[in-house]
N, C-alpha and C positions, 0 to 999 in steps of 0.2 A: 169345636175347633180350638186350637192352642192359642195362647196369648200372643205368641210370636207371629202366628198367621194373621191374627186380627191387626197387629201392629203393621205388618207388611202391607196388608190390604189398605189400611188407612193411609199409609205413605204413598201408595200408588194412586189412590183416588183423590188425595188432597190437592186443592188447587195450587198451582205453582205461581207465586206472586213475584218473588225476586230470589236471587241465589247469591251465595258467596262467589267472589271472582275466582275462576279456576287459575291455577298456577301459571299456565302458559299465557293466559290473557293478561294476568298481572305483570308477568315478566315483560311482555310486549309493551304494555302501558308504561312501565318504568323506563324501558329503553327509548320509547318515543319522547318522553319528557326529557330524559338525559341527553338525547341527541340535540335537542334545542329547536330545530326547525327542519322542514322537509327538504330533502336533497333533490327529489324529482317531482316537483309540483305539476299536476295535470292542469291546474288553473289557479292562479293567485290573484290577489287584489281585493279580497273580501274583508268585510268588517264583521264583528259579532255584537256590536252595540250601536244604537242610534247616535248617541252623542259621543262619538269616538273618532280620533284621527288615526287609529291603528288599523290599517288595511293589510296586515301581514298574514291573514288567514288564507289557507290553501286547501284545495282538495289534493291530498298527497298520494302519489303513486309509487312511493318507495318500495312497497311490497305487493304491487299488483301482479308481478310475474311469479313470485315464489309462493305467496299466500293467497293470491286472488282477492285482494281487498283494496278498498279506497277508504281513506279516513281524513278527518279534519285536523289540521294542525296550524298553530300560529307560530310566532317567533319567540325566542327566549324561553322555551319550555312550555309555552301556552298551548292548550288544546282548544276547547270552546266552552261557551256558557250554555244555558238552556232558556231560550224564550219559549213562551207557551202558545201553542197553536190551538185555536178553537174552531177551525174551519171544518165544514162538513155538515152532515145531516144529524142534528141533535134531536132525535125522536124519542129518546129515553135517557134516564139517569142524569138529567140536567139538574145539578144542585145549585145553580146560580153563579158558580165561579167564573163562568164565561161572560157574565152580564156586562162587565166593564171593559171587555176586550175591544181594542180599536182594530179597524181594518179586517174584521172577521168576514170570511167569504162563506156563502151558503153551500158551496161545493168544494171538493178537493180536486187536485190535478189528476188523481187516479180514479175518479168516479166511473169513467167508461169501462175501466178494467174490472172494477168491483161489480158493476151492473151486468157485465158480460157473463158472470157465473149464473145469473138467473135464479138466484136462491132466495129472493125476497128482500135482499139488502141492496138498495140502490146506490148507496155511497157510504163512506166511512163516517162513523160517529166518534168525535174526539174524546168522549167520555168512556167509550167501550173499546174501540179499536186502537191498540197501542201502535202508533205510527210515528215515523221520523220525517221531518222536512229536509229534503236532500236535493241538491241541484238548484240552479238559479236561472230564471228566464227574464226576459225584458227586451223592450224595443227603444228605450231612452238612449239618446246619444251618449256614448262612453260607458254605458252600463255593462258591468262585467257579468257574463253568463257562464253556465257550465251544465252540460247534459251528461249525467252518469251513464246513460245508455250507450254513448259513443265509446265507452270503455268496458262494456259488457255487463253492466247492471241491468236488471230486469224490473219493470214496474211491479210493485207488491212483493218484491223479494224481501227475505228476512234480513234484518240488520241487528247489530249488537250495540248496546249503549252501556258504557261503564260510568256509573255515577254513584256518589255517596257510599263507596265501599260495596256496591252491588253490581251484578250483571243483569241487565234487563234486555229482553228481546222486543223488537218491533218490526214493522214492515215499512218499506219505502212507500209512503202514502201521500206525500204532497211535495210541492216545490216552492221556493221563494220567488215571488214576482217582483215587479218594479214599481209597486205602489208605495214604497217607502222612500226615505231620503238617501239611503245607500244600500248597496248589495250586501246582504248579511247572510251569515251561516250560524248554526247552533240553535236548532228549534225542534220541538217535539210536541206531540199531542198532550193535552192536559192529563190524559190517562197515564202516559209514561212519566210525566212530571210528578204525578201522585204516587206512583210506584217508587220513584226515586226519593222524593222528599216529603211526601205526605200532603195533606189537604190544605196546608198554608199556601200552596201554589194556586194562582188564579190567572185569569186572562191578562192581567197587568203585572202581577208579581211573579217573576221568574227567578232564575238562579244565575247570579252574575259572575261567580267565580269561574275562571277559565280552566277548569280541570276535568271536563267531561270528554270522554272519548267516544266518538260516533264512528262505527265501522260498517261499511257496506261491502257486500260480497258479490263478486262477479260470477257469471256462468249461468247455465240453463237449469242447474239443479238447486237453485236458490229460492224458487217460488213455491210456496206450499199449496197454492191452488185451492181446489175444492176440499182438501183435507182440513182446512181451517174452519173453525167454528165461527163463521161470519155472523151468525145470529146469537152470539154469546150474550149472556145476561149482563156481564160486566167485564172490566178490564182483566180481572183475574182469570176468568174462563177463557178469554181470548188469549191471554199470555200462555196459559197451559196448552192451548191448541197449536201454538207455533214453537213451543220450546223444544220439541223433539228434533225438528229440522235445525233450529238454532244450535242445539248441542252438537250436532254433527258438523255444522259449518265452522264453529270455533276451533274444532280440532285441527283445522288447516293453519292456524296461527301458531307460530313458534317464536320464542324469545330470541332477541338479537343482542 
């Protein structure tokens, strides 16, 4: 076989960990920052840090009709930060970085959807399954909530995260509850944090700069379902299994 064939085969089989940001997504990112704030918030009043008085963060619907997306945006050009989620079934790949996490739950909000595939994976593993925490629930008086399903997002649908000069895919795998001091946004599994920023991230050490863009996709063609490698050995294998659908979904995004 030719060297060219071997090189092509290697590229096709190599695990997809992270990728450069496509031009259309970078243009969109830049336009959101330049706009400064969301014009058509689906729900506002969220924080992205515990000790903060800035509740300008919104689930933005500026492009829900033309691109079919919902994304997080604050005021004055802010996007969101990245808190680390260690919720779920940690049955492998535990390297100790979730050991100091506070408020860790043994299950994710999407456990029942994962288990319904009956493929031997009862819930998401934050070290393996690249997932985004999106949506807010709670019963406390005055607690701000948001359910992305009301606007067409589906549980376990593919999402896109623009972080540290990279494009990472994830699935909508958990929601923010009311167990904290304020209703917050900007959180992802430790596997996504690792793909974005490396192993310095842990259950308590996240990324505080508010320049991460989280994008959710609406519609029925956004859920990879049984085509996903739910039993993946690590976050790279899982990332590879959702990247095909992610690549198709981001084509809907155009610069403004």
